[in-house]
Structures are given as C-alpha cells and as structure tokens.
C-alpha positions as CSV (number, residue, x, y, z in Angstrom):
1,M,1.9,5.1,4.2
2,S,1.1,6.2,7.8
3,L,2.6,9.5,9.0
4,L,4.0,10.3,12.5
5,L,4.5,14.0,13.0
6,S,6.7,15.0,15.8
7,V,6.8,18.5,17.2
8,G,9.7,20.0,19.2
9,H,13.3,21.2,19.2
10,V,15.9,19.1,17.3
11,T,19.1,19.4,19.5
12,W,22.8,19.0,19.3
13,D,23.9,16.9,22.4
14,R,27.5,17.0,23.5
15,V,28.7,13.3,24.1
16,E,32.3,12.4,24.7
17,G,33.6,15.5,23.0
18,R,31.4,15.4,19.9
19,D,28.0,16.7,18.9
20,I,25.3,14.2,18.0
21,L,21.8,14.9,16.9
22,G,19.4,14.7,19.7
23,G,16.0,15.9,20.8
24,S,12.8,14.0,21.5
25,A,11.4,15.1,18.2
26,S,14.5,13.7,16.4
27,Y,14.4,10.3,18.2
28,A,10.7,10.0,17.6
29,A,10.9,10.7,13.8
30,L,13.9,8.4,13.3
31,T,12.2,5.6,15.2
32,A,9.1,5.9,13.0
33,K,11.1,5.8,9.8
34,K,13.0,2.8,11.1
35,L,9.7,1.1,11.8
36,G,8.3,1.7,8.3
37,W,6.3,4.8,8.7
38,D,6.6,8.1,7.1
39,A,7.9,10.7,9.5
40,A,7.9,14.5,9.7
41,V,9.3,17.0,12.2
42,L,8.2,20.5,13.0
43,T,11.0,22.3,14.7
44,A,13.1,25.4,15.2
45,A,16.8,25.6,14.6
46,S,19.7,27.6,13.2
47,P,21.6,26.8,9.9
48,D,23.9,24.3,11.7
49,F,21.1,21.9,11.6
50,V,20.7,20.7,8.0
51,P,17.6,18.4,7.4
52,E,18.9,16.7,4.3
53,R,22.2,15.9,5.9
54,D,21.1,15.3,9.6
55,M,17.7,13.5,9.0
56,P,17.8,12.1,5.5
57,G,14.4,10.7,4.4
58,I,12.4,12.7,6.9
59,S,10.3,15.8,6.1
60,V,11.3,18.7,8.2
61,A,9.7,22.2,8.5
62,V,12.0,24.5,10.4
63,R,11.5,27.9,12.0
64,P,14.8,29.8,11.4
65,S,16.5,30.6,14.7
66,K,19.7,32.3,15.8
67,S,20.7,29.1,17.7
68,T,19.9,25.4,17.7
69,T,19.1,24.0,21.2
70,R,22.2,22.3,22.6
71,F,22.5,20.1,25.7
72,M,25.3,18.5,27.6
73,N,24.5,15.4,29.6
74,K,26.6,13.8,32.4
75,Y,25.7,10.5,34.0
76,D,26.9,9.2,37.3
77,A,27.6,5.6,38.2
78,A,24.0,5.0,39.2
79,G,22.7,6.3,35.8
80,N,21.5,9.7,37.2
81,R,21.7,12.4,34.7
82,Q,23.0,16.0,35.2
83,Q,22.0,18.2,32.2
84,F,22.9,21.6,31.0
85,M,21.3,23.6,28.2
86,L,24.0,25.5,26.3
87,S,21.7,27.3,23.9
88,R,18.0,27.4,22.9
89,A,16.2,27.9,19.6
90,D,13.0,29.9,19.2
91,D,9.7,28.5,20.0
92,V,8.1,26.1,17.4
93,D,5.7,27.8,14.9
94,V,2.8,25.6,14.3
95,A,1.7,27.7,11.3
96,L,4.7,26.3,9.4
97,A,3.2,22.8,9.2
98,P,2.0,22.1,5.6
99,E,-1.6,21.1,5.0
100,T,-0.5,17.5,4.2
101,W,0.7,17.2,7.8
102,R,-2.6,18.4,9.4
103,A,-4.2,14.9,9.7
104,P,-1.4,12.5,10.7
105,Q,-2.1,9.0,12.0
106,A,0.0,9.8,15.0
107,L,1.1,13.2,16.5
108,L,3.8,13.3,19.2
109,L,4.4,16.6,21.0
110,A,8.1,16.2,22.1
111,S,9.2,19.2,24.0
112,V,12.5,19.7,25.5
113,S,12.4,23.2,26.6
114,A,8.7,24.3,26.8
115,E,9.0,25.3,23.1
116,I,5.6,24.1,22.0
117,P,2.6,26.5,22.2
118,P,-0.4,25.6,24.3
119,R,-3.3,23.7,22.6
120,T,-1.0,22.5,19.8
121,A,-2.8,19.2,19.5
122,R,-6.0,21.2,18.5
123,A,-4.2,22.5,15.4
124,F,-4.2,18.9,14.0
125,D,-6.7,16.3,13.3
126,A,-4.5,13.3,14.4
127,G,-5.7,9.7,15.1
128,V,-3.5,9.4,18.2
129,V,-1.8,12.2,20.1
130,G,0.9,11.7,22.6
131,V,2.9,14.1,24.8
132,I,6.3,13.6,26.2
133,A,6.2,15.6,29.4
134,Q,9.9,16.4,30.2
135,G,10.2,19.7,28.4
136,W,7.6,21.3,30.4
137,L,9.0,20.0,33.6
138,R,12.4,21.7,33.3
139,H,13.9,24.8,34.9
140,F,17.0,26.3,33.3
141,A,19.4,28.2,35.6
142,A,21.5,31.1,34.4
143,D,24.4,28.7,33.8
144,G,22.1,26.4,31.8
145,E,21.8,23.7,34.6
146,V,18.6,21.8,34.3
147,S,16.4,21.1,37.3
148,P,12.8,20.0,38.0
149,R,9.9,22.4,38.2
150,P,6.1,22.1,38.4
151,W,4.2,22.0,35.0
152,P,3.0,25.6,34.7
153,E,-0.2,25.1,32.6
154,P,-0.8,21.3,32.0
155,A,-4.5,21.7,31.1
156,A,-3.7,23.9,28.2
157,D,-0.6,21.9,27.0
158,L,-2.6,18.6,27.3
159,E,-5.8,19.7,25.6
160,G,-6.7,17.1,23.0
161,V,-4.1,14.6,24.0
162,H,-4.7,10.9,24.4
163,V,-1.5,9.6,26.2
164,L,1.0,11.3,28.3
165,F,4.5,9.9,28.7
166,L,6.2,10.4,32.1
167,S,9.2,8.8,33.6
168,I,9.5,8.0,37.3
169,H,12.1,10.8,37.5
170,D,9.7,13.3,36.0
171,V,7.5,12.9,39.1
172,G,10.3,12.6,41.7
173,G,9.4,9.0,42.4
174,E,5.9,10.0,43.4
175,V,3.5,7.7,41.4
176,A,0.5,9.7,42.8
177,K,1.6,12.7,40.7
178,A,1.3,10.6,37.6
179,R,-2.2,9.4,38.5
180,E,-3.2,12.9,39.0
181,M,-2.7,13.6,35.3
182,L,-5.5,11.3,34.6
183,D,-7.8,14.2,35.2
184,L,-6.5,15.8,32.1
185,V,-5.6,12.8,29.7
186,P,-7.3,9.3,29.4
187,M,-3.9,7.4,29.6
188,V,-0.6,7.9,31.4
189,A,2.4,5.8,30.5
190,L,4.9,6.0,33.5
191,T,8.2,4.4,32.6
192,R,10.6,3.0,35.1
193,G,13.6,2.0,33.0
194,W,14.5,-1.6,33.2
195,H,11.8,-2.0,35.9
196,G,9.2,-1.8,33.3
197,M,6.3,0.7,33.2
198,D,2.8,1.3,34.4
199,L,0.1,2.0,31.9
200,M,-2.5,4.0,33.8
201,T,-6.1,4.6,32.7
202,R,-9.0,6.0,34.6
203,D,-10.2,2.4,35.3
204,A,-7.0,0.5,36.0
205,V,-3.1,0.3,36.3
206,H,-1.3,-2.3,34.2
207,S,2.3,-3.2,34.9
208,V,4.2,-3.9,31.7
209,P,7.6,-5.6,31.9
210,T,10.4,-4.4,29.6
211,L,13.1,-6.3,27.9
212,P,16.6,-5.7,29.6
213,R,19.5,-5.1,27.4
214,K,23.1,-4.0,28.1
215,E,22.9,-0.2,28.4
216,V,25.5,1.9,26.4
217,D,23.5,5.2,26.2
218,P,20.1,5.7,27.8
219,T,19.5,9.1,26.2
220,G,16.5,9.1,24.1
221,A,15.1,5.8,25.3
222,G,11.9,7.3,26.6
223,D,11.3,9.2,23.3
224,V,11.8,6.0,21.3
225,F,9.4,4.3,23.8
226,A,6.8,7.1,23.1
227,A,7.1,6.9,19.4
228,G,6.8,3.2,19.3
229,F,3.7,3.5,21.5
230,V,1.8,6.1,19.6
231,L,2.4,4.4,16.2
232,R,1.6,0.9,17.4
233,Y,-1.5,2.2,19.1
234,A,-2.6,3.9,15.9
235,E,-2.1,0.5,14.2
236,C,-3.9,-1.8,16.7
237,N,-6.0,0.3,19.0
238,D,-4.7,-1.9,21.9
239,P,-2.8,0.1,24.5
240,L,-1.2,-3.0,26.2
241,E,0.0,-4.3,22.9
242,A,1.4,-0.8,22.1
243,A,3.1,-0.7,25.5
244,A,4.8,-4.1,24.9
245,F,5.9,-3.1,21.4
246,A,7.2,0.3,22.7
247,S,9.2,-1.4,25.5
248,C,10.9,-3.6,22.9
249,T,11.6,-0.7,20.5
250,A,13.3,1.1,23.4
251,S,15.4,-1.9,24.3
252,C,17.1,-1.4,20.9
253,A,18.0,2.2,21.4
254,V,19.9,1.9,24.6
255,E,22.5,-0.5,23.0
256,G,24.3,2.3,21.2
257,V,25.1,6.0,21.3
258,G,22.2,8.3,20.1
259,T,20.1,6.7,17.4
260,S,22.8,4.4,16.1
261,T,21.0,1.1,17.2
262,L,17.3,1.8,16.5
263,G,15.6,-1.4,15.6
264,D,13.5,-2.1,12.5
265,R,10.2,-3.8,12.6
266,A,11.7,-7.3,12.3
267,E,14.1,-6.7,15.2
268,V,11.3,-5.4,17.4
269,E,9.1,-8.4,16.5
270,K,11.9,-10.7,17.5
271,R,12.5,-9.0,20.8
272,L,8.6,-9.2,21.5
273,A,8.8,-13.0,21.0
274,Q,11.8,-13.1,23.4
275,R,9.9,-11.0,25.9
276,E,6.8,-13.2,25.7
277,K,9.0,-16.4,26.2
278,L,10.6,-14.9,29.4
279,I,7.1,-14.0,30.7
280,E,5.8,-17.6,29.9
281,D,8.8,-19.1,31.6
282,G,7.9,-17.2,34.8
283,E,11.0,-15.0,34.9
284,W,8.8,-11.9,35.1
285,D,5.5,-11.5,36.9
286,E,3.5,-9.2,34.6
C-alpha cells in the first residue's frame, strides 16, 4: 500500500473549552488513512500525546519533548482567525524516521511553528513532495499571539519540493508573492477558501473551483487539501485532477469540528461527480 509521510508538530487545539488533536501533520495523516493509504507521522511531543490513543492505525515517530505544541484559535463573524500558541514542542528530528519511511510515495512537510529543519526533503526519496507554508510564515509574540512574518530562508526549506501550498491569507492577498515562489518550486497551489484555488506553474495559472459546503469548522481544511493533492498527484501524475480531488476532500473536512467529518474515497468521488455536474450546468466558470 502507498505511504504518505507527514512531518511536523502534532498539536492540541483549544476549541470551545476542550482540547482536540490538531496540527497540519495530524490532519494530513488522518486524511491519507481515510482515503485508503498508509500514513506515518514524524513529530515531537510530550507524553500527553499518545499515538496509539490519539492516532490509532497511524505509525508515529516522536521526539520526546517537555511540551506538546498547543494553540487556541478564535474566529470572528467574517471567518478571520486570531491565533495564540500556548506552548511549543522541540524541533522535529529527521533522524528518527525509520528506514522503511525513507522512500514514501508522498511526503508532506507540514510545519506549524518552523519546527522542520532546512533541506528535510533531501533526507527522503519521495515520489511527490509537498510543503504547507504556514509554519514558516508565523511570528510568535511573548504572549503567544501569532502574526505574519516573511519566510526567513525559503530556498533552503523548499529544496527538493514539488508543490508549495499557500493560502491567500499567507500572502496577505498579494497573488504576486505566490507567483514569486515559482523561482523555488515547479508548482504553487494558492487556495482561496470557497472561492476555489489557483494552480500555478511556470507556464500557466489554472483556476480550479471548489465544492461549497456548510462550514462548521474551517481549521485544517488547507492541510486536508494538501494531503489530498499530494496523494492523488502521486496516483495520477495530473496536477489539475489532483487539485479537483483535493478540493472535494477539503469540502468534507469543514463540515465538522477537527477531523470528525473527513471523507473516505467513496465520499470524495461522489463529491467530484457533484462538482463536475455544477461545472457542466454552468454554475461555475472554471
């Protein structure tokens, strides 16, 4: 069976007075498992994260740390997020990855707090390598409040990467900043929430519609999109098909809190058909 390896901090996210499992690496691995792939996570955490309990069925290598990374998210009426980091685990130790993980079909570097060492992609012989940008674009104030910052060393962090995942918020609404990253990677996937996404290559920009659904919790939707993209791209070698598949995968995630509504392969295929029907009926202009 194909393997998706996600690298980055697992987190505990405070939501409505309770802690739920979060972190881009967690969302990615759970998405891959739901879609029928094997999944593994390389992370750092304290003993309050128990892989067998918190991520059953997923292989996890943990660098022991005094703390697990913790976040608290607040959303306003417009869906804008105010985020605070309450604690941070140690950086991820790539040397902890067993030999059986060294050649995954898909590798996703899923940072939340710049915890992944530079040139990590070069430590693996992966078929497809993706990077979720947000962890390198965050500044953490003394009180933990998260704010944007420029990417300190993108060339080193993106060495050996095939596709970079950015949200329109990551670039402050400036699409040109996303295009600039094509100097470092061959593809950039710029997501725009329910407005769809732009798949950028060095030759063209393709607008890809999403599949709107009632939003309960948007946290992790971009991570689910990234996981859906890299695994489908590894399967079909068609980036536009991968983008459509990823959009429908993400549409499942927002319908519930955390990872409670991740869709399986059959559900994603059903949504792909619904999406195609809407496009054929002229409700969207792809």
